VMD Tcl script that builds the backbone (N, CA, C; Angstrom):
set m [mol new atoms 426]
animate dup $m
set s [atomselect $m all]
$s set {name element resname resid chain x y z} {
  {N N HIS 1 A 89.728 71.566 -8.752}
  {CA C HIS 1 A 89.359 69.790 -8.399}
  {C C HIS 1 A 90.478 69.697 -7.459}
  {N N GLU 2 A 89.993 68.843 -6.952}
  {CA C GLU 2 A 90.996 68.308 -6.259}
  {C C GLU 2 A 91.364 67.008 -6.666}
  {N N GLU 3 A 93.000 66.713 -6.455}
  {CA C GLU 3 A 92.832 64.781 -6.827}
  {C C GLU 3 A 93.581 64.401 -5.670}
  {N N ASN 4 A 93.139 62.949 -5.818}
  {CA C ASN 4 A 93.862 61.927 -4.704}
  {C C ASN 4 A 93.715 60.849 -5.490}
  {N N LYS 5 A 94.490 59.762 -4.195}
  {CA C LYS 5 A 94.372 58.870 -5.070}
  {C C LYS 5 A 93.945 58.149 -5.845}
  {N N CYS 6 A 92.352 58.305 -6.215}
  {CA C CYS 6 A 91.464 57.625 -6.984}
  {C C CYS 6 A 91.726 58.361 -8.273}
  {N N GLY 7 A 91.521 59.726 -8.431}
  {CA C GLY 7 A 92.342 60.154 -9.193}
  {C C GLY 7 A 91.170 61.583 -9.239}
  {N N MET 8 A 90.662 62.607 -9.921}
  {CA C MET 8 A 89.967 63.771 -9.860}
  {C C MET 8 A 88.471 63.539 -9.305}
  {N N SER 9 A 88.203 64.708 -8.302}
  {CA C SER 9 A 86.846 64.535 -8.107}
  {C C SER 9 A 86.296 66.061 -8.304}
  {N N GLU 10 A 85.057 66.157 -8.254}
  {CA C GLU 10 A 84.613 67.420 -8.290}
  {C C GLU 10 A 84.980 68.185 -6.932}
  {N N SER 11 A 84.640 67.449 -5.674}
  {CA C SER 11 A 85.167 68.192 -4.638}
  {C C SER 11 A 85.895 67.355 -3.686}
  {N N ALA 12 A 86.666 67.214 -2.356}
  {CA C ALA 12 A 87.380 66.179 -1.675}
  {C C ALA 12 A 85.825 65.660 -1.216}
  {N N SER 13 A 85.832 64.327 -1.123}
  {CA C SER 13 A 84.502 63.532 -0.469}
  {C C SER 13 A 84.917 63.668 0.971}
  {N N ILE 14 A 83.290 63.642 1.541}
  {CA C ILE 14 A 83.633 64.236 3.056}
  {C C ILE 14 A 82.915 62.407 3.625}
  {N N ALA 15 A 83.410 62.230 4.645}
  {CA C ALA 15 A 82.897 60.929 4.868}
  {C C ALA 15 A 82.095 60.677 6.099}
  {N N LYS 16 A 80.688 60.110 6.008}
  {CA C LYS 16 A 80.008 60.594 7.193}
  {C C LYS 16 A 80.228 59.557 8.417}
  {N N GLY 17 A 80.330 60.255 9.613}
  {CA C GLY 17 A 81.123 60.202 10.633}
  {C C GLY 17 A 82.482 60.145 10.619}
  {N N GLU 18 A 83.287 59.616 11.870}
  {CA C GLU 18 A 84.367 59.591 11.793}
  {C C GLU 18 A 84.998 57.928 11.365}
  {N N ALA 19 A 86.011 58.072 10.846}
  {CA C ALA 19 A 86.792 56.901 10.649}
  {C C ALA 19 A 87.949 56.766 11.456}
  {N N LYS 20 A 87.455 55.567 12.172}
  {CA C LYS 20 A 88.074 54.889 13.466}
  {C C LYS 20 A 89.100 54.326 12.679}
  {N N ILE 21 A 90.314 54.667 13.523}
  {CA C ILE 21 A 92.029 53.820 13.091}
  {C C ILE 21 A 92.144 53.382 14.031}
  {N N LEU 22 A 91.817 52.194 14.254}
  {CA C LEU 22 A 91.984 51.393 15.532}
  {C C LEU 22 A 93.825 50.850 15.458}
  {N N LYS 23 A 94.342 51.618 17.147}
  {CA C LYS 23 A 96.188 51.389 16.992}
  {C C LYS 23 A 96.006 49.642 17.498}
  {N N THR 24 A 96.919 49.428 16.710}
  {CA C THR 24 A 97.186 47.526 16.794}
  {C C THR 24 A 98.627 47.628 17.323}
  {N N GLY 25 A 98.782 46.510 17.825}
  {CA C GLY 25 A 100.491 46.524 18.642}
  {C C GLY 25 A 101.363 46.656 17.282}
  {N N ILE 26 A 102.392 46.660 18.040}
  {CA C ILE 26 A 103.703 46.770 16.852}
  {C C ILE 26 A 103.700 45.225 15.735}
  {N N GLU 27 A 103.869 45.523 14.733}
  {CA C GLU 27 A 103.386 43.889 13.847}
  {C C GLU 27 A 105.430 43.605 14.588}
  {N N TYR 28 A 104.822 42.097 14.651}
  {CA C TYR 28 A 106.642 41.403 15.350}
  {C C TYR 28 A 106.565 40.999 13.806}
  {N N LYS 29 A 107.681 40.929 13.618}
  {CA C LYS 29 A 108.239 40.522 12.259}
  {C C LYS 29 A 109.560 39.487 12.984}
  {N N PRO 30 A 109.153 38.525 13.205}
  {CA C PRO 30 A 110.430 37.025 13.582}
  {C C PRO 30 A 111.496 37.152 12.350}
  {N N PRO 31 A 112.592 36.509 12.840}
  {CA C PRO 31 A 113.194 37.300 12.350}
  {C C PRO 31 A 113.306 35.939 10.779}
  {N N GLU 32 A 114.041 36.105 9.635}
  {CA C GLU 32 A 114.142 35.129 8.978}
  {C C GLU 32 A 114.913 33.835 9.100}
  {N N TYR 33 A 114.414 32.776 9.494}
  {CA C TYR 33 A 115.249 31.271 9.259}
  {C C TYR 33 A 114.293 30.394 8.862}
  {N N LYS 34 A 115.271 29.801 7.955}
  {CA C LYS 34 A 114.386 28.232 7.371}
  {C C LYS 34 A 113.055 27.605 8.911}
  {N N GLU 35 A 112.171 27.388 7.825}
  {CA C GLU 35 A 110.839 27.236 9.247}
  {C C GLU 35 A 111.793 25.826 9.749}
  {N N HIS 36 A 111.260 25.294 10.945}
  {CA C HIS 36 A 111.570 24.559 11.574}
  {C C HIS 36 A 110.478 23.405 12.017}
  {N N ASP 37 A 110.358 22.456 11.699}
  {CA C ASP 37 A 109.270 21.597 11.664}
  {C C ASP 37 A 109.311 20.715 13.025}
  {N N PHE 38 A 108.383 21.668 13.593}
  {CA C PHE 38 A 107.787 21.221 14.940}
  {C C PHE 38 A 107.528 20.013 15.398}
  {N N SER 39 A 106.322 19.515 14.152}
  {CA C SER 39 A 105.662 18.183 14.426}
  {C C SER 39 A 106.164 16.934 15.001}
  {N N GLU 40 A 105.772 16.528 15.446}
  {CA C GLU 40 A 106.215 15.422 16.487}
  {C C GLU 40 A 105.579 13.966 17.017}
  {N N ALA 41 A 106.133 12.982 16.303}
  {CA C ALA 41 A 105.046 11.845 16.744}
  {C C ALA 41 A 104.779 12.144 18.524}
  {N N PRO 42 A 103.960 11.658 18.935}
  {CA C PRO 42 A 103.726 11.252 20.482}
  {C C PRO 42 A 104.840 10.513 21.411}
  {N N LYS 43 A 104.896 11.089 22.186}
  {CA C LYS 43 A 106.219 10.568 23.166}
  {C C LYS 43 A 105.734 10.567 24.778}
  {N N PHE 44 A 105.354 9.559 25.366}
  {CA C PHE 44 A 105.328 9.922 27.020}
  {C C PHE 44 A 106.380 10.430 27.830}
  {N N THR 45 A 106.533 11.515 28.108}
  {CA C THR 45 A 107.749 11.840 29.304}
  {C C THR 45 A 107.990 11.560 30.513}
  {N N THR 46 A 107.154 11.096 30.917}
  {CA C THR 46 A 106.591 10.606 32.244}
  {C C THR 46 A 105.625 9.191 31.873}
  {N N SER 47 A 105.881 7.826 32.421}
  {CA C SER 47 A 105.009 6.709 32.079}
  {C C SER 47 A 104.058 6.429 33.616}
  {N N LEU 48 A 103.073 5.784 33.315}
  {CA C LEU 48 A 102.065 5.603 34.516}
  {C C LEU 48 A 103.034 4.533 34.692}
  {N N SER 49 A 103.201 4.582 36.351}
  {CA C SER 49 A 103.004 3.634 37.463}
  {C C SER 49 A 102.600 2.805 37.886}
  {N N ASP 50 A 102.417 1.246 38.511}
  {CA C ASP 50 A 102.204 0.321 38.745}
  {C C ASP 50 A 101.429 0.933 40.214}
  {N N ARG 51 A 100.232 0.814 40.148}
  {CA C ARG 51 A 100.022 1.353 41.703}
  {C C ARG 51 A 98.971 -0.031 42.504}
  {N N ALA 52 A 98.782 0.233 43.853}
  {CA C ALA 52 A 97.671 -0.234 44.457}
  {C C ALA 52 A 97.020 0.091 45.299}
  {N N THR 53 A 95.815 -0.078 44.995}
  {CA C THR 53 A 94.649 0.586 46.003}
  {C C THR 53 A 93.845 -0.415 46.666}
  {N N THR 54 A 93.106 0.025 47.786}
  {CA C THR 54 A 92.131 -0.398 48.536}
  {C C THR 54 A 90.652 0.085 48.059}
  {N N VAL 55 A 90.018 -1.529 47.911}
  {CA C VAL 55 A 88.915 -1.612 47.635}
  {C C VAL 55 A 87.771 -0.326 48.105}
  {N N GLY 56 A 87.228 0.892 47.144}
  {CA C GLY 56 A 86.777 1.666 47.814}
  {C C GLY 56 A 87.518 3.354 47.959}
  {N N TYR 57 A 89.206 3.185 47.736}
  {CA C TYR 57 A 89.507 4.194 47.818}
  {C C TYR 57 A 90.151 5.143 46.104}
  {N N SER 58 A 89.266 6.023 45.861}
  {CA C SER 58 A 90.073 6.596 44.664}
  {C C SER 58 A 91.182 6.801 44.479}
  {N N THR 59 A 91.815 6.415 43.378}
  {CA C THR 59 A 93.133 6.485 43.116}
  {C C THR 59 A 93.397 7.156 41.515}
  {N N LYS 60 A 94.467 7.684 41.455}
  {CA C LYS 60 A 94.736 8.360 40.686}
  {C C LYS 60 A 95.958 7.755 39.588}
  {N N LEU 61 A 95.561 7.641 38.087}
  {CA C LEU 61 A 96.986 7.505 37.147}
  {C C LEU 61 A 97.885 8.664 36.363}
  {N N LEU 62 A 98.696 8.574 36.814}
  {CA C LEU 62 A 98.981 10.238 35.674}
  {C C LEU 62 A 100.425 9.537 35.008}
  {N N CYS 63 A 100.164 10.284 33.974}
  {CA C CYS 63 A 101.715 10.324 33.307}
  {C C CYS 63 A 101.389 11.603 32.288}
  {N N SER 64 A 102.574 12.014 31.540}
  {CA C SER 64 A 102.738 13.157 30.850}
  {C C SER 64 A 102.887 12.893 29.242}
  {N N VAL 65 A 102.714 13.590 28.250}
  {CA C VAL 65 A 102.925 13.698 27.002}
  {C C VAL 65 A 103.276 14.435 26.386}
  {N N ARG 66 A 104.221 14.079 24.913}
  {CA C ARG 66 A 104.293 15.249 24.300}
  {C C ARG 66 A 104.258 15.466 22.538}
  {N N GLY 67 A 103.738 15.990 22.291}
  {CA C GLY 67 A 103.860 15.758 20.586}
  {C C GLY 67 A 103.205 16.836 20.078}
  {N N SER 68 A 102.828 16.905 18.476}
  {CA C SER 68 A 102.710 18.131 17.910}
  {C C SER 68 A 102.467 17.877 16.332}
  {N N PRO 69 A 100.906 17.792 16.073}
  {CA C PRO 69 A 99.895 18.975 16.890}
  {C C PRO 69 A 99.744 17.748 17.981}
  {N N LYS 70 A 98.862 18.765 18.717}
  {CA C LYS 70 A 98.742 17.789 20.050}
  {C C LYS 70 A 98.046 16.757 19.812}
  {N N PRO 71 A 98.646 15.478 20.960}
  {CA C PRO 71 A 97.678 14.136 20.550}
  {C C PRO 71 A 96.610 14.212 21.191}
  {N N LYS 72 A 95.796 13.121 20.740}
  {CA C LYS 72 A 94.425 12.790 21.347}
  {C C LYS 72 A 94.940 11.819 22.159}
  {N N VAL 73 A 94.004 11.663 23.673}
  {CA C VAL 73 A 94.836 11.186 24.499}
  {C C VAL 73 A 93.611 10.190 24.235}
  {N N MET 74 A 93.586 8.923 24.545}
  {CA C MET 74 A 92.470 7.634 25.323}
  {C C MET 74 A 93.096 7.074 26.072}
  {N N TRP 75 A 92.335 6.415 27.110}
  {CA C TRP 75 A 92.588 5.475 28.306}
  {C C TRP 75 A 92.201 4.521 28.313}
  {N N MET 76 A 92.828 3.207 28.274}
  {CA C MET 76 A 92.240 1.694 28.120}
  {C C MET 76 A 92.298 0.861 29.502}
  {N N LYS 77 A 91.514 0.140 29.731}
  {CA C LYS 77 A 91.816 -0.803 30.802}
  {C C LYS 77 A 92.090 -2.489 29.881}
  {N N ASN 78 A 92.670 -3.295 30.149}
  {CA C ASN 78 A 92.725 -4.266 29.635}
  {C C ASN 78 A 92.557 -4.352 27.702}
  {N N GLN 79 A 93.319 -2.902 27.360}
  {CA C GLN 79 A 93.027 -3.196 26.013}
  {C C GLN 79 A 91.800 -2.851 25.536}
  {N N MET 80 A 90.565 -2.487 26.122}
  {CA C MET 80 A 89.374 -1.891 26.350}
  {C C MET 80 A 89.217 -0.673 26.303}
  {N N ILE 81 A 89.145 0.126 25.479}
  {CA C ILE 81 A 88.705 1.834 25.236}
  {C C ILE 81 A 87.521 2.132 26.588}
  {N N ILE 82 A 88.076 3.043 27.602}
  {CA C ILE 82 A 87.128 3.382 28.577}
  {C C ILE 82 A 86.098 4.209 28.192}
  {N N GLY 83 A 86.249 5.224 27.472}
  {CA C GLY 83 A 85.364 5.990 27.029}
  {C C GLY 83 A 84.902 6.903 28.202}
  {N N ASP 84 A 83.180 7.054 28.041}
  {CA C ASP 84 A 82.960 7.889 28.837}
  {C C ASP 84 A 82.080 7.298 30.602}
  {N N ASP 85 A 82.904 5.915 30.754}
  {CA C ASP 85 A 82.400 5.662 31.886}
  {C C ASP 85 A 82.500 6.551 33.000}
  {N N PRO 86 A 81.273 6.722 33.741}
  {CA C PRO 86 A 81.316 7.673 34.701}
  {C C PRO 86 A 82.245 7.363 36.099}
  {N N LYS 87 A 82.576 6.282 35.873}
  {CA C LYS 87 A 83.319 5.297 37.205}
  {C C LYS 87 A 84.808 6.260 36.842}
  {N N TYR 88 A 85.445 6.580 35.895}
  {CA C TYR 88 A 86.470 7.118 35.276}
  {C C TYR 88 A 86.190 8.692 35.146}
  {N N ARG 89 A 87.597 9.112 35.731}
  {CA C ARG 89 A 87.683 11.058 35.095}
  {C C ARG 89 A 88.609 11.052 34.976}
  {N N GLN 90 A 88.780 11.755 33.308}
  {CA C GLN 90 A 89.672 11.670 32.386}
  {C C GLN 90 A 90.255 12.917 32.473}
  {N N ILE 91 A 91.167 13.611 32.352}
  {CA C ILE 91 A 91.601 14.997 32.191}
  {C C ILE 91 A 93.156 14.912 31.894}
  {N N CYS 92 A 93.188 15.750 30.798}
  {CA C CYS 92 A 94.495 15.987 29.957}
  {C C CYS 92 A 94.366 17.700 29.997}
  {N N VAL 93 A 95.425 18.022 30.865}
  {CA C VAL 93 A 95.705 19.744 30.598}
  {C C VAL 93 A 96.977 19.578 30.460}
  {N N GLN 94 A 97.818 20.192 29.683}
  {CA C GLN 94 A 99.115 21.166 28.804}
  {C C GLN 94 A 99.908 19.607 28.801}
  {N N GLY 95 A 99.660 18.367 28.627}
  {CA C GLY 95 A 100.667 17.435 28.659}
  {C C GLY 95 A 100.361 16.291 29.674}
  {N N ILE 96 A 99.686 16.456 30.801}
  {CA C ILE 96 A 99.635 15.838 32.087}
  {C C ILE 96 A 98.014 15.313 31.734}
  {N N CYS 97 A 98.551 14.185 31.720}
  {CA C CYS 97 A 96.987 13.243 31.797}
  {C C CYS 97 A 96.880 12.259 32.919}
  {N N SER 98 A 95.639 12.793 33.232}
  {CA C SER 98 A 95.234 11.971 34.720}
  {C C SER 98 A 94.063 10.386 34.467}
  {N N LEU 99 A 94.193 9.729 35.191}
  {CA C LEU 99 A 92.709 9.095 35.007}
  {C C LEU 99 A 92.543 8.902 36.181}
  {N N GLU 100 A 91.217 9.434 36.811}
  {CA C GLU 100 A 91.051 8.623 38.148}
  {C C GLU 100 A 89.716 7.769 38.311}
  {N N ILE 101 A 90.434 6.968 38.832}
  {CA C ILE 101 A 89.345 5.380 39.307}
  {C C ILE 101 A 88.516 5.240 40.633}
  {N N ARG 102 A 87.154 6.415 40.318}
  {CA C ARG 102 A 86.720 6.193 41.406}
  {C C ARG 102 A 85.975 5.226 42.070}
  {N N LYS 103 A 86.432 5.599 43.135}
  {CA C LYS 103 A 85.828 4.249 44.047}
  {C C LYS 103 A 86.096 2.499 44.107}
  {N N PRO 104 A 87.247 2.258 43.605}
  {CA C PRO 104 A 87.542 0.916 42.638}
  {C C PRO 104 A 87.018 -0.247 43.609}
  {N N GLY 105 A 86.072 -0.908 42.820}
  {CA C GLY 105 A 85.714 -2.345 43.462}
  {C C GLY 105 A 86.785 -3.374 42.645}
  {N N ASN 106 A 86.557 -4.562 43.267}
  {CA C ASN 106 A 86.793 -5.982 43.321}
  {C C ASN 106 A 87.757 -5.840 41.581}
  {N N PHE 107 A 86.497 -5.626 40.956}
  {CA C PHE 107 A 87.220 -5.800 39.310}
  {C C PHE 107 A 87.839 -4.527 38.418}
  {N N ASP 108 A 88.032 -3.784 39.183}
  {CA C ASP 108 A 88.996 -2.977 38.795}
  {C C ASP 108 A 90.172 -2.812 38.413}
  {N N GLY 109 A 90.474 -3.451 39.449}
  {CA C GLY 109 A 92.048 -3.855 38.569}
  {C C GLY 109 A 92.260 -4.572 37.411}
  {N N GLY 110 A 93.335 -4.179 37.130}
  {CA C GLY 110 A 93.838 -5.101 35.758}
  {C C GLY 110 A 95.187 -4.186 34.940}
  {N N VAL 111 A 95.017 -3.676 34.054}
  {CA C VAL 111 A 96.252 -3.054 33.483}
  {C C VAL 111 A 95.699 -1.845 32.314}
  {N N TYR 112 A 96.084 -0.715 33.050}
  {CA C TYR 112 A 95.426 0.263 32.526}
  {C C TYR 112 A 96.353 0.900 31.283}
  {N N SER 113 A 95.874 1.329 30.288}
  {CA C SER 113 A 97.076 2.211 29.657}
  {C C SER 113 A 96.478 3.077 28.871}
  {N N CYS 114 A 97.493 4.096 28.867}
  {CA C CYS 114 A 97.431 5.275 28.441}
  {C C CYS 114 A 97.898 5.574 26.768}
  {N N LYS 115 A 97.131 5.835 25.571}
  {CA C LYS 115 A 97.305 5.780 24.532}
  {C C LYS 115 A 97.607 7.413 23.902}
  {N N ALA 116 A 98.183 7.970 23.114}
  {CA C ALA 116 A 98.741 8.823 22.609}
  {C C ALA 116 A 98.268 8.870 21.101}
  {N N LEU 117 A 97.724 9.646 20.266}
  {CA C LEU 117 A 98.004 9.524 18.816}
  {C C LEU 117 A 98.055 10.900 18.104}
  {N N ASN 118 A 98.442 11.166 17.200}
  {CA C ASN 118 A 98.781 12.428 16.059}
  {C C ASN 118 A 98.836 12.317 14.747}
  {N N ASP 119 A 99.063 12.890 13.838}
  {CA C ASP 119 A 98.892 12.765 12.524}
  {C C ASP 119 A 100.564 11.688 12.212}
  {N N HIS 120 A 101.685 11.820 13.004}
  {CA C HIS 120 A 102.444 11.501 12.711}
  {C C HIS 120 A 102.882 10.079 13.872}
  {N N GLY 121 A 102.101 9.271 14.564}
  {CA C GLY 121 A 102.296 8.518 15.535}
  {C C GLY 121 A 101.916 8.058 16.442}
  {N N GLU 122 A 102.056 7.051 17.133}
  {CA C GLU 122 A 101.471 6.889 18.791}
  {C C GLU 122 A 102.180 6.294 19.596}
  {N N ALA 123 A 101.605 6.446 20.736}
  {CA C ALA 123 A 102.610 5.941 21.894}
  {C C ALA 123 A 101.505 5.742 22.688}
  {N N THR 124 A 101.971 4.390 23.399}
  {CA C THR 124 A 101.381 3.677 24.516}
  {C C THR 124 A 102.186 3.412 25.689}
  {N N VAL 125 A 101.341 3.806 27.265}
  {CA C VAL 125 A 101.979 3.572 28.320}
  {C C VAL 125 A 101.177 2.732 29.107}
  {N N SER 126 A 101.611 1.718 30.195}
  {CA C SER 126 A 101.031 1.018 30.503}
  {C C SER 126 A 100.909 0.928 31.929}
  {N N CYS 127 A 100.306 0.555 33.276}
  {CA C CYS 127 A 100.298 0.177 34.204}
  {C C CYS 127 A 99.528 -0.951 34.938}
  {N N LYS 128 A 100.274 -1.479 35.883}
  {CA C LYS 128 A 98.927 -2.516 36.298}
  {C C LYS 128 A 98.389 -1.623 37.766}
  {N N LEU 129 A 96.799 -2.187 38.028}
  {CA C LEU 129 A 96.897 -1.602 39.364}
  {C C LEU 129 A 95.975 -3.120 39.889}
  {N N GLU 130 A 96.380 -2.941 41.425}
  {CA C GLU 130 A 95.883 -4.214 42.094}
  {C C GLU 130 A 95.198 -3.566 43.150}
  {N N VAL 131 A 93.791 -3.677 43.088}
  {CA C VAL 131 A 93.071 -3.513 44.064}
  {C C VAL 131 A 93.016 -4.448 45.082}
  {N N LYS 132 A 93.087 -4.335 46.293}
  {CA C LYS 132 A 92.982 -4.836 47.532}
  {C C LYS 132 A 91.594 -5.296 48.479}
  {N N GLN 133 A 91.437 -6.352 49.108}
  {CA C GLN 133 A 90.336 -6.268 49.671}
  {C C GLN 133 A 90.369 -5.388 50.710}
  {N N ALA 134 A 89.650 -4.142 51.535}
  {CA C ALA 134 A 89.725 -3.519 52.381}
  {C C ALA 134 A 89.661 -4.217 54.170}
  {N N ASN 135 A 89.691 -5.195 53.881}
  {CA C ASN 135 A 89.430 -6.330 55.142}
  {C C ASN 135 A 90.204 -7.286 55.610}
  {N N VAL 136 A 91.317 -7.259 54.987}
  {CA C VAL 136 A 92.745 -8.253 55.264}
  {C C VAL 136 A 93.400 -7.838 56.090}
  {N N ALA 137 A 93.137 -8.855 57.302}
  {CA C ALA 137 A 93.940 -8.612 58.133}
  {C C ALA 137 A 95.706 -8.553 57.611}
  {N N GLU 138 A 96.120 -7.381 58.627}
  {CA C GLU 138 A 97.264 -7.094 58.167}
  {C C GLU 138 A 98.490 -8.544 57.824}
  {N N ALA 139 A 98.093 -9.355 59.074}
  {CA C ALA 139 A 99.055 -10.782 59.111}
  {C C ALA 139 A 98.719 -11.457 57.804}
  {N N ASP 140 A 97.472 -11.307 57.496}
  {CA C ASP 140 A 97.632 -12.102 55.572}
  {C C ASP 140 A 98.359 -11.789 54.556}
  {N N LYS 141 A 98.899 -10.584 54.688}
  {CA C LYS 141 A 98.975 -9.965 53.781}
  {C C LYS 141 A 100.263 -10.309 53.232}
  {N N LYS 142 A 100.994 -11.266 54.260}
  {CA C LYS 142 A 102.891 -11.299 54.087}
  {C C LYS 142 A 102.576 -12.605 53.173}
}
mol reanalyze $m
mol bondsrecalc $m
mol representation Tube
mol addrep $m
């Protein structure tokens, strides 16, 4: 009789096919310490700056935010959420958020805001965008 961890058996069992043991990386045991709570309310580390552009020239607004869990970012123009308007391209990668205003027209100037929120709170930064007429003579700008 053979004995294994499961007790006695008439004969050693033979598995069909080989048992493949996958080698895994060495298990990392982090040092024991009090779990630090990394969660934090959103905080803008770079604000939006006021911009001026000319009708027809695309422009980009940039800011950066951090927070944990990763904040949800919304862009607004004059307090209205921009959403999926194709005139705008919203990108947020690794905390760097940009809003591209494609070929702005006379009505695209205003106050643009970026709002970030997570379970712990929210933060907002704003800037003014001025869209100038392309055909203004230099002398008239004074």
